[in-house]
KOLDRENKE-376207 format. One record per residue (C-alpha): x, y, z; residue number from 1; residue in one letter. Coordinates in steps of 0.001 Angstrom, whole numbers, plus 500000, padded with zeros to 6 digits. Layout:
<rs>
{{X,Y,Z},NUM,'a'}
...
</rs>
This chain:
<rs>
{{500000,500000,500000},1,'m'}
{{502900,502389,500482},2,'k'}
{{503996,502255,496817},3,'r'}
{{500743,503636,495343},4,'p'}
{{500786,506443,497881},5,'l'}
{{504317,507379,496907},6,'v'}
{{503440,507447,493195},7,'l'}
{{500385,509601,493860},8,'a'}
{{502469,512045,495902},9,'a'}
{{505079,512294,493109},10,'l'}
{{502379,512944,490491},11,'f'}
{{500861,515703,492598},12,'a'}
{{504306,517271,493022},13,'l'}
{{504910,517271,489238},14,'v'}
{{501528,518913,488648},15,'v'}
{{502270,521622,491210},16,'v'}
{{505726,522316,489756},17,'i'}
{{504256,522541,486184},18,'g'}
{{501548,524906,487331},19,'a'}
{{504087,527148,489064},20,'v'}
{{506327,527174,485958},21,'a'}
{{503387,528010,483707},22,'f'}
{{502306,530809,486040},23,'a'}
{{505810,532278,486022},24,'r'}
{{506078,532101,482212},25,'r'}
{{503009,534274,481727},26,'g'}
{{500739,534501,478619},27,'p'}
{{501744,532960,475265},28,'a'}
{{503932,535155,473040},29,'r'}
{{504168,535302,469228},30,'t'}
{{507629,534637,467827},31,'t'}
{{508787,537323,465386},32,'v'}
{{511830,538079,463257},33,'d'}
{{513349,541522,463683},34,'v'}
{{515710,543865,461896},35,'g'}
{{516826,547407,462463},36,'s'}
{{516539,550854,460876},37,'a'}
{{519819,551589,459104},38,'v'}
{{521062,554939,457812},39,'r'}
{{522624,554743,454357},40,'q'}
{{524919,557412,452947},41,'a'}
{{523711,556661,449402},42,'q'}
{{520458,554925,448569},43,'f'}
{{519248,554111,445058},44,'r'}
{{515982,552959,443624},45,'s'}
{{516476,550877,440504},46,'t'}
{{514520,549014,437831},47,'v'}
{{516017,545940,436182},48,'t'}
{{515086,544486,432823},49,'a'}
{{516469,542175,430165},50,'s'}
{{517005,542838,426485},51,'g'}
{{519529,542844,423676},52,'e'}
{{522071,545031,421918},53,'i'}
{{520844,546945,418854},54,'v'}
{{522385,549579,416627},55,'a'}
{{520974,553038,417249},56,'s'}
{{520509,553398,413494},57,'q'}
{{519929,550464,411195},58,'y'}
{{518064,549711,407987},59,'a'}
{{516492,546503,406709},60,'d'}
{{517229,546582,402994},61,'i'}
{{514543,545448,400569},62,'g'}
{{514027,545860,396843},63,'s'}
{{511582,548106,394999},64,'s'}
{{511585,545830,391948},65,'v'}
{{511098,542111,391452},66,'m'}
{{513687,539968,389752},67,'g'}
{{516737,537751,390090},68,'k'}
{{519833,538891,391951},69,'i'}
{{522618,538978,389364},70,'t'}
{{525326,540405,391630},71,'a'}
{{525883,540599,395374},72,'l'}
{{529148,542463,395965},73,'p'}
{{528981,542533,399793},74,'v'}
{{529294,539917,402518},75,'a'}
{{528145,539849,406119},76,'e'}
{{530507,541909,408263},77,'g'}
{{531574,544213,405399},78,'d'}
{{531639,547953,406027},79,'r'}
{{529696,549957,403444},80,'v'}
{{529246,553644,402664},81,'t'}
{{526097,555598,401896},82,'m'}
{{525108,555106,398243},83,'g'}
{{527246,552011,397740},84,'q'}
{{525738,549261,395548},85,'v'}
{{524668,546369,397757},86,'l'}
{{522956,544173,395167},87,'a'}
{{522093,544174,391479},88,'q'}
{{518739,542965,390130},89,'i'}
{{518384,541671,386552},90,'d'}
{{518055,544795,384325},91,'r'}
{{517040,543373,380925},92,'v'}
{{513260,543898,381094},93,'q'}
{{513573,547255,382823},94,'f'}
{{516069,548519,380247},95,'e'}
{{513657,547501,377487},96,'a'}
{{510790,549344,379191},97,'d'}
{{512938,552446,379594},98,'a'}
{{513956,552349,375922},99,'a'}
{{510335,551886,374805},100,'a'}
{{509140,554813,376893},101,'s'}
{{511959,556962,375506},102,'f'}
{{511025,556175,371906},103,'e'}
{{507347,556763,372664},104,'q'}
{{508263,560161,374043},105,'q'}
{{510130,560999,370829},106,'k'}
{{507183,559877,368668},107,'a'}
{{504743,562013,370598},108,'l'}
{{507071,565003,370319},109,'e'}
{{506975,564524,366531},110,'a'}
{{503178,564356,366609},111,'e'}
{{503064,567543,368643},112,'e'}
{{505291,569332,366090},113,'r'}
{{503059,568080,363251},114,'a'}
{{499999,569384,365096},115,'a'}
{{501601,572808,365408},116,'r'}
{{502397,572842,361693},117,'e'}
{{498809,571842,360973},118,'q'}
{{497620,574733,363135},119,'l'}
{{499761,577151,361161},120,'k'}
{{498269,575787,357923},121,'s'}
{{494700,576163,359176},122,'t'}
{{495428,579666,360408},123,'q'}
{{496653,580542,356913},124,'a'}
{{493450,579061,355463},125,'d'}
{{491417,581227,357842},126,'v'}
{{493297,584336,356724},127,'a'}
{{492743,583478,353018},128,'a'}
{{489048,582771,353567},129,'a'}
{{488587,586048,355447},130,'e'}
{{490303,587918,352585},131,'a'}
{{487973,586326,350039},132,'r'}
{{485008,587209,352244},133,'l'}
{{486045,590861,352293},134,'r'}
{{486334,590874,348471},135,'d'}
{{482888,589367,348039},136,'t'}
{{481419,591860,350487},137,'e'}
{{482862,594778,348489},138,'q'}
{{481642,593252,345227},139,'l'}
{{478157,592833,346683},140,'l'}
{{478158,596439,347896},141,'k'}
{{479043,597805,344433},142,'r'}
{{476390,595697,342721},143,'r'}
{{473805,596787,345242},144,'q'}
{{474612,600407,344364},145,'e'}
{{474254,599695,340647},146,'l'}
{{471062,597784,341242},147,'s'}
{{469632,600749,343130},148,'a'}
{{470228,602929,339994},149,'e'}
{{468584,600331,337780},150,'q'}
{{471924,599701,336067},151,'l'}
{{472383,596034,337018},152,'l'}
{{470169,593021,336441},153,'p'}
{{468726,591366,339536},154,'a'}
{{470355,588053,338613},155,'s'}
{{473850,589468,338986},156,'e'}
{{472958,590906,342382},157,'l'}
{{471708,587495,343492},158,'d'}
{{474928,585916,342196},159,'s'}
{{477053,588342,344223},160,'a'}
{{475067,587494,347367},161,'k'}
{{475619,583779,346786},162,'a'}
{{479364,584296,346339},163,'v'}
{{479548,586237,349618},164,'m'}
{{477607,583539,351453},165,'d'}
{{479990,580920,350119},166,'t'}
{{483004,582947,351270},167,'a'}
{{481482,583347,354741},168,'a'}
{{480916,579582,354969},169,'a'}
{{484537,578997,353963},170,'q'}
{{485691,581324,356754},171,'v'}
{{483641,579397,359305},172,'n'}
{{485026,576081,358028},173,'a'}
{{488611,577377,358185},174,'a'}
{{488100,578661,361711},175,'r'}
{{486635,575278,362788},176,'a'}
{{489658,573502,361297},177,'a'}
{{491945,575878,363207},178,'a'}
{{490029,575070,366423},179,'g'}
{{490485,571349,365811},180,'r'}
{{494187,571891,365197},181,'a'}
{{494460,573763,368497},182,'t'}
{{492720,570895,370286},183,'q'}
{{495061,568431,368592},184,'n'}
{{498033,570372,369935},185,'i'}
{{496558,570310,373461},186,'e'}
{{495925,566563,373170},187,'t'}
{{499456,566012,371891},188,'a'}
{{500849,568030,374792},189,'n'}
{{498923,565955,377325},190,'r'}
{{500060,562727,375706},191,'r'}
{{503618,564053,375792},192,'m'}
{{503308,564783,379522},193,'l'}
{{501914,561305,380072},194,'q'}
{{504763,559764,378114},195,'a'}
{{507283,561881,379997},196,'k'}
{{505865,560673,383311},197,'a'}
{{506078,557088,382049},198,'q'}
{{509654,557699,380953},199,'q'}
{{510544,559071,384402},200,'i'}
{{508904,556041,386007},201,'r'}
{{510756,553620,383734},202,'s'}
{{514062,555350,384428},203,'a'}
{{513370,555272,388173},204,'d'}
{{512494,551562,388117},205,'v'}
{{515629,550865,386081},206,'l'}
{{517758,552793,388585},207,'a'}
{{516251,550801,391456},208,'k'}
{{517603,547571,390024},209,'t'}
{{520800,548722,391719},210,'s'}
{{520090,548451,395459},211,'v'}
{{522010,551217,397261},212,'l'}
{{522872,551570,400920},213,'s'}
{{520840,554353,402600},214,'p'}
{{523374,554714,405443},215,'i'}
{{527017,554061,406198},216,'a'}
{{527583,551073,408433},217,'g'}
{{528225,547344,408610},218,'v'}
{{526326,544467,406989},219,'v'}
{{525128,542817,410184},220,'t'}
{{522829,540308,408508},221,'r'}
{{522805,538948,404956},222,'l'}
{{519708,536917,404111},223,'r'}
{{520042,536240,400372},224,'v'}
{{522518,534812,397881},225,'r'}
{{523290,535665,394290},226,'s'}
{{520812,534049,391921},227,'g'}
{{517842,534170,394295},228,'e'}
{{514562,535801,393293},229,'m'}
{{513510,539002,395015},230,'v'}
{{509824,539842,395482},231,'v'}
{{508144,543102,396417},232,'v'}
{{505777,543210,399396},233,'g'}
{{502072,543587,398623},234,'v'}
{{499282,543963,401202},235,'q'}
{{499710,541104,403722},236,'n'}
{{502562,539469,401803},237,'q'}
{{505932,540822,403012},238,'p'}
{{508658,541455,400505},239,'g'}
{{512153,539983,400489},240,'t'}
{{514587,541465,403013},241,'t'}
{{518031,541330,401444},242,'l'}
{{520166,542381,404395},243,'m'}
{{520470,544651,407415},244,'t'}
{{522880,547590,407523},245,'i'}
{{523737,548841,411026},246,'s'}
{{525592,551968,412086},247,'d'}
{{527695,550596,414935},248,'l'}
{{529183,553955,415898},249,'s'}
{{526336,554304,418410},250,'t'}
{{525044,551262,420303},251,'i'}
{{521761,550921,422205},252,'d'}
{{520291,548291,424470},253,'t'}
{{516578,547591,424018},254,'e'}
{{514975,546122,427126},255,'v'}
{{511436,545126,428064},256,'k'}
{{510258,546770,431288},257,'v'}
{{507261,545505,433260},258,'a'}
{{504259,547822,433432},259,'e'}
{{504644,548086,437225},260,'a'}
{{508068,549723,436770},261,'d'}
{{507832,551705,433530},262,'v'}
{{506218,554800,435089},263,'l'}
{{509295,555253,437289},264,'a'}
{{511576,555493,434248},265,'i'}
{{512311,558827,432558},266,'a'}
{{514597,559955,429757},267,'r'}
{{518107,560834,430859},268,'g'}
{{518186,558456,433830},269,'q'}
{{521517,556662,434219},270,'s'}
{{521771,552926,433691},271,'a'}
{{524268,550078,433868},272,'t'}
{{524261,547282,431286},273,'v'}
{{525835,543846,431698},274,'t'}
{{526108,541314,428886},275,'l'}
{{526104,537533,428889},276,'e'}
{{528986,537543,426414},277,'a'}
{{531192,539751,428641},278,'l'}
{{530699,538577,432233},279,'p'}
{{532046,540901,434897},280,'g'}
{{532094,543940,432601},281,'k'}
{{529649,546818,432979},282,'k'}
{{528682,549501,430467},283,'f'}
{{527373,552883,431531},284,'a'}
{{524440,554388,429652},285,'g'}
{{521326,556497,429895},286,'h'}
{{517692,556192,428875},287,'v'}
{{516963,557788,425486},288,'v'}
{{513551,556367,424576},289,'e'}
{{510497,554977,426359},290,'i'}
{{507712,553149,424544},291,'g'}
{{504421,555035,424434},292,'a'}
{{502391,551826,424332},293,'s'}
{{502792,548262,425527},294,'a'}
{{504474,545660,423370},295,'l'}
{{502257,543001,421769},296,'p'}
{{501306,540258,424215},297,'v'}
{{502622,536853,423139},298,'t'}
{{500444,534738,425419},299,'g'}
{{497134,534924,427251},300,'a'}
{{498841,535048,430651},301,'a'}
{{501804,537189,429601},302,'a'}
{{502441,540405,431524},303,'a'}
{{502385,543763,429812},304,'r'}
{{505825,545133,428943},305,'e'}
{{507140,548378,427482},306,'f'}
{{510148,548958,425224},307,'r'}
{{512896,551104,426753},308,'v'}
{{516066,552099,424873},309,'v'}
{{519340,552722,426716},310,'i'}
{{522202,554450,424868},311,'r'}
{{525643,553075,425802},312,'l'}
{{528107,555880,426471},313,'e'}
{{531363,554029,425742},314,'s'}
{{530485,550856,423831},315,'p'}
{{533044,548167,423176},316,'d'}
{{534062,548023,419471},317,'p'}
{{533359,544303,419509},318,'g'}
{{529682,544626,420437},319,'l'}
{{527262,543256,417887},320,'r'}
{{523472,543478,417554},321,'p'}
{{521700,540537,419150},322,'g'}
{{523918,540140,422229},323,'l'}
{{521702,539640,425271},324,'t'}
{{522097,541178,428705},325,'g'}
{{520503,542948,431632},326,'d'}
{{520088,546627,432410},327,'a'}
{{519696,548374,435743},328,'e'}
{{518163,551848,435530},329,'v'}
{{518590,554233,438475},330,'v'}
{{515144,555796,438858},331,'t'}
{{515879,557714,442080},332,'s'}
{{518890,558457,444279},333,'e'}
{{518984,559708,447879},334,'r'}
{{521758,560532,450317},335,'t'}
{{521850,560053,454094},336,'n'}
{{518485,558320,454366},337,'v'}
{{517043,555926,456935},338,'l'}
{{515955,552562,455541},339,'t'}
{{514217,549453,456822},340,'v'}
{{513545,546069,455191},341,'p'}
{{510773,546418,452645},342,'l'}
{{508616,543659,454143},343,'q'}
{{508475,545410,457519},344,'s'}
{{506287,548246,456180},345,'v'}
{{502588,547440,456668},346,'v'}
{{499192,549127,456602},347,'l'}
{{496982,549448,459672},348,'r'}
{{493783,551335,460452},349,'t'}
{{494121,553977,463157},350,'m'}
{{491351,556386,464136},351,'d'}
{{489368,555292,461110},352,'g'}
{{492219,555991,458691},353,'q'}
{{494572,553581,456976},354,'e'}
{{498177,554460,457768},355,'k'}
{{501586,553201,456711},356,'t'}
{{503921,552132,459476},357,'g'}
{{506143,549530,461094},358,'i'}
{{506055,547452,464254},359,'f'}
{{508780,547970,466866},360,'t'}
{{509452,545718,469852},361,'v'}
{{509572,547396,473271},362,'v'}
{{509843,545176,476382},363,'d'}
{{508366,542209,474522},364,'g'}
{{505404,544203,473195},365,'i'}
{{504758,544999,469514},366,'a'}
{{504015,548669,468994},367,'q'}
{{502740,550111,465691},368,'f'}
{{504553,553285,464677},369,'l'}
{{503311,555329,461679},370,'p'}
{{506078,556320,459254},371,'v'}
{{506346,558060,455901},372,'t'}
{{507745,555816,453190},373,'s'}
{{509918,556939,450299},374,'g'}
{{511732,555278,447441},375,'v'}
{{512281,551542,447248},376,'i'}
{{515751,550205,446569},377,'g'}
{{516187,546466,446242},378,'g'}
{{514869,544845,449464},379,'l'}
{{514885,548091,451472},380,'n'}
{{512665,551165,451583},381,'i'}
{{513276,554739,452690},382,'e'}
{{511292,555831,455798},383,'v'}
{{511052,558903,457992},384,'s'}
{{509588,559252,461470},385,'g'}
{{511825,556544,462943},386,'l'}
{{515072,556658,464914},387,'t'}
{{518244,555069,463616},388,'e'}
{{518863,551598,465036},389,'g'}
{{515233,551061,466041},390,'a'}
{{514218,547406,466158},391,'v'}
{{511514,546631,463561},392,'v'}
{{509510,543471,463018},393,'v'}
{{510331,541927,459637},394,'t'}
{{508396,538658,459706},395,'g'}
{{507293,535995,459308},396,'p'}
{{505091,537355,456535},397,'y'}
{{501846,535640,457531},398,'q'}
{{502287,536623,461177},399,'m'}
{{503127,540217,460224},400,'l'}
{{499864,540496,458302},401,'r'}
{{497905,539655,461481},402,'e'}
{{500131,541334,464100},403,'l'}
{{498315,543889,466270},404,'k'}
{{499444,546877,468276},405,'d'}
{{500202,545835,471904},406,'g'}
{{500503,542138,471109},407,'q'}
{{503034,540164,473179},408,'l'}
{{505932,538961,471082},409,'v'}
{{509166,537055,471482},410,'a'}
{{512166,537727,469259},411,'v'}
{{513297,534611,467410},412,'a'}
{{516670,533319,468631},413,'g'}
{{516384,534992,472056},414,'k'}
{{515286,533168,475224},415,'s'}
</rs>
């Protein structure tokens, strides 16, 4: 009987000791991670994006005429000058068209000269007919005078009137012929202008069989070979792109920036570019262009992105279009600012208003302290309204979302 009593006494003692220990420990506390407010002499807010090297000025060379490439005097990597012949298209048909339009122009010029000579002839006929009309009018007048004195038979007077009427009709006919000759000259002139326009067109098409470089630069991409057929783009059918000429004296980096970051970017902001092909090397640059609209979305779930162009200030001579890399754009820069970890800044409702702030730990109690936030740089954010070195709650994230002012907390890693 003594053994059960001893066991019962020991159990009661353990219960009492546990109760005392629990009473001394106090209420349960929430374990939190903490950091501190740090003052930074220089603090930057940046935006990062990926893209590729492009020439600041380049031209995709096509052809204005269709035909077979008969000569291709350049190769990829060659340096070319403005106006240099890059390719030659078969000229036979275009030379024939130009010659035909030239001969047509000459024929129409001959027709126009003949029409002018015809006009001169009709004008002479008009003058002769008018002279005859004046003679017949004078003859009629004299016979009318004689007829009035009863010195001339009526038949002769009638004959004189008929002659004058005939002369008048001849004048009208000559004048009509002169009008037609004038119209013929106008028609010939219009046909000459039409032929001249056709001749200019034929000469222009013939000249375009020689594809010339619009800029000075380097052949960075050659897509055709001698003997291939070249087609001209029509409506939805793109034409043949012969090659790409790039001016490599100025190099840009085109990057795609997420819509959440693009509004922070402005022209003139400094940037640093790193390339996959040159690890460990950085290129300084600045923003020169920002897309006014989002780039086309490639997939249903794809995020919106904007094109941003960064001009490299001292590019390496070996850089080539198509090299990929990353760019970091400095959107804001501060000096001597107080920063805290970004995740420590939360929103809480105080006095009916939503305020931005952080939680500090004072004697094991979480206290909400409103602060004014500034620029974000990496994993930190600028704040004001806080003392340097202040302990701030940084996590865990789920706990921080539910943490309340005055809640008992225990710092992780401390007993």
